[in-house]
N, C-alpha and C positions, 0 to 999 in steps of 0.2 A: 503493499499499499505506499509506504513511504518513499520507494524506492534508492534503500541505502542498505548498508550491510557493516556491521562491527566487526572488525578485525582483533583479536586480542587472546589472551592476555599474557604478561610475563611475569617474574616474581624476583626482581631486582631489589635488594635491602638499600634503604635510604635512610639517611639520618636527619635532613631536613625535609620534612614534607612540602614545605613552600617551595622548595628547589626542583620539586619533581617535573618531569617533561618526557615526553616520548624522543627518544633518541633514534638516530639515523640507524642504528645498530639493531635496535628493537624493530624499526619498522622492516629492516632487510629480512631479520629473523621472522617475523610476521608473513610477508610475501612468500618467502621459501617455504613455509608450513602450508600457504594456501597452494602452491603448486604440487606438495607432496601429497595433499590430502584431496583436493579438487584437480587432479590436473587437466580436466577439459575446460576450465573455467580460468582463461585469462584475466590476470589483475596487475595494472600498472601503478605505478608511483604517480603518474599524473591524474590519477581519477580519486586518489585522496582528497577530500574536500575539509576534514575536521580531523585534529588529534588530540587526544587527550589523555593525560594521566593519572590516576587516583592512586590514593594510598591508603592500604588497609593495615590497622593496627593488629600485630600478632604477638600472641605472649611472648615473653622472653624465654630463648630456648638457645642453649651453647653447642647443641648437638646437630648436625646435620645442615642443608642448605635449607633455604627459606620455603622452597618448594615441598618440603617434608614436614613444616610444621602445621599442625591441625588449622583449618579454616573456621572449624567449629566454634560457637561460642561456649563458656563455662563461668562457674561460678566458685570462687575460691574463699575460703575463710581464713582470715589472718590470725596468726597468733593472739592469745588475750592480751589485751591493752591493760596495764595498770591504770586503775581508776576508774575504767569503765565498766558497766554492770551489764552491757550489752555486748554482742560480738559483731565483729565488723565483716562484710562479705565486698570481694571485688569480682565485679562482672567484667569479663574480658570477651572482646570480642562482639558479635551482634550486628544485625544489617539490616535493611529494608525487607528482605524476603523473611527473615525469621525475628523480627523483633518483639510480634506477639507471642511466640512459642517461649523467647528468652524472657519476656514480662512475667509471664505465667509460671515458669519455672522459678523465679525469683520470688514471686507473689506467695507460691505454693509454700516455700521455704519459710517465709517472716510468717505467715499464717501459721505453719506446723510450730515455730517456736513460739508462737502468742497462743497456741491452742485454740486458733479460731479455724472455722470451717467456710470455705469459698462460697460466696452467695450468688455471684453473676460472672461472667467471662465475655470474651470478645470474638470467639470462634467466627461467630455469625453477624459480628458488627460491621456493618459496610464503610468503606472509608472514602470521603470525597465525591468525586462523580460515580461512585460505584452504588451509591445508596439509590435503591430503588430501581436500579439496572435493569432493562427491558430482558426477558429472558430467552427470547426468541427473536427472530426477524419480523415476525406479524406485529408482535408487541413494539418492537422497535420502530417500525413504520408508523403505527398507529401515535406512539408518543411524541414522534418528528412531526404527524400532521397535528396534532393537538397544539403543542407549543408552536407552531407555525400560524394556527388561526387564532390563539390567544393573543400572540403578539406583532400580527400582520407581517409576518417574516416568509419570505420565500422558503419552501421545504428544503431545497438544496444547500442554503446558507445555514438553516438549523441543522441539518446531517453535519454540517463541516465543522459546527460547534461541537455537536456531540462526538464526533470523532477525536476532536482535541482533549474534550473536557467531560465527557460521560455524562450524566444527568445535570452535573453543574452548567451545562448549555443552557438550562432554563433561566437561570440566575442572569447569564450573559444576554440571553435575549432579551429579558425583561430589562435590563440596563440600557442597551443598544436601542430598543425601541422608545426609550423617553425623550431622544434628542436626535437630532440631524447627523446622520454619519456618511461617511466616504470611506471607499477604498484608499489603502496608501498606494503613493506612487510607486516607490521601489520594492515593498513587500506587498504586493498586490492580494494576495490569500489574506490579508489581514486589514482591519477598519480601524479608524481612529478611536472609537469608543472600546473595540476590544482591547486596544492596549491601555486607554484610561481604566479600564475596569481591572485589567491584570494589576496594573499598578496602585489602584486604591486597596484592592482585595489580599493580595499577595505579599503585601510588605516589602514593595521594592524602593529601595536604598539608591542603589546605582543603574547606570544603563545595562553594564553587563549583567545584573540580577536579572534582568528579564530576557535578554538574548541568549545566555548560558543557561539559566536554571527556571526559568518560569514558562520557558516556550522550548521547542526544538529548533529554532531558526539557525541558530550556529552550527548546531550538529547535522542539521541537513546541508550544511553550505549555501544557504540562503543570503547570507549577511553578505552587504555592498558597503562601502565608505557612505553613499548616499542614504542607504536604508539606516543606518546607525545614526545619521544626522536627524533623519525624519523622526525615528524612534525616541532620540533624545530630546527633542522639542516637544513632543507630546506630553513625556514624562515629566520634562521641564514645567511644562504648564499645570499637571495636576500637583506636582509639589513645591511649586511657587520659586524655582530656580530663576535666577536672573542669566542674562547673557553669557557673562563670564562661565558660571558654574556650567551652562550648558556645553560651552567649547570645553571646559576641562574635564568633562564627563566623555565627551565625544574622544578626546584624544587618551584620555584613561584604556577607555573601551577597544580602540584601535591597537592600542600597546599590548593589551591583555590578548586580543586575538591574534596578532602576529607573534609574540614571543612565547606565549604559554601553548597556543593552539596552531602556530606555523600556518595561519590562513592568509591567502593571498587576496588583498581587497582591492 
């Protein structure tokens, strides 16, 4: 659907996470692996639209290479500390795909120490745009039609919002419908009021927050110099930035995209 593929990962240790970046050696390694695993799929360096390097914290381990250290989460109890009448637990690891299970394990441990029993859980609690998510295609189409009629918005636009935000698309549609809206000149799949709503509701502080972490715009390689400026002025209008701050944000974002993600703008 998004016409992009993520290739990775490596397990190179690093002392300073802020200095992490994808090196040429890593890229060559990934490309060579693609040739081995998918020999009939040609992949070239000039097809890369975005690069990033994330750092996973791992438990301290003096034995073996980073690749041999468990990626699973764990809970470790520290030795009893003088002066404290309660135990201390270190929660090591954890990630988006397992944070609920990890939280449940920690909670069960604490409840056991307190002699209490669990009264509720989060196994069936939906998150964000997954709340009331349509269970099949017919239900999804009915949901889109209903939102389209409620806010007098074209069904194709509602579907576009739904694909990005799940059922949160209804809130987006409600906001967009309350004012005049225009497509962006350089990021034509987005509109001014859509950017405004993200800025207001998703705690955007910098332009790169929106481009890198509140949307897939950068990861999909859709960013241009003009696009950065266009988004910066919309965010600036919402957050009350002056011209100097907007220019500062544009320069900051360009630098981040070029140096940390090696994008050609």
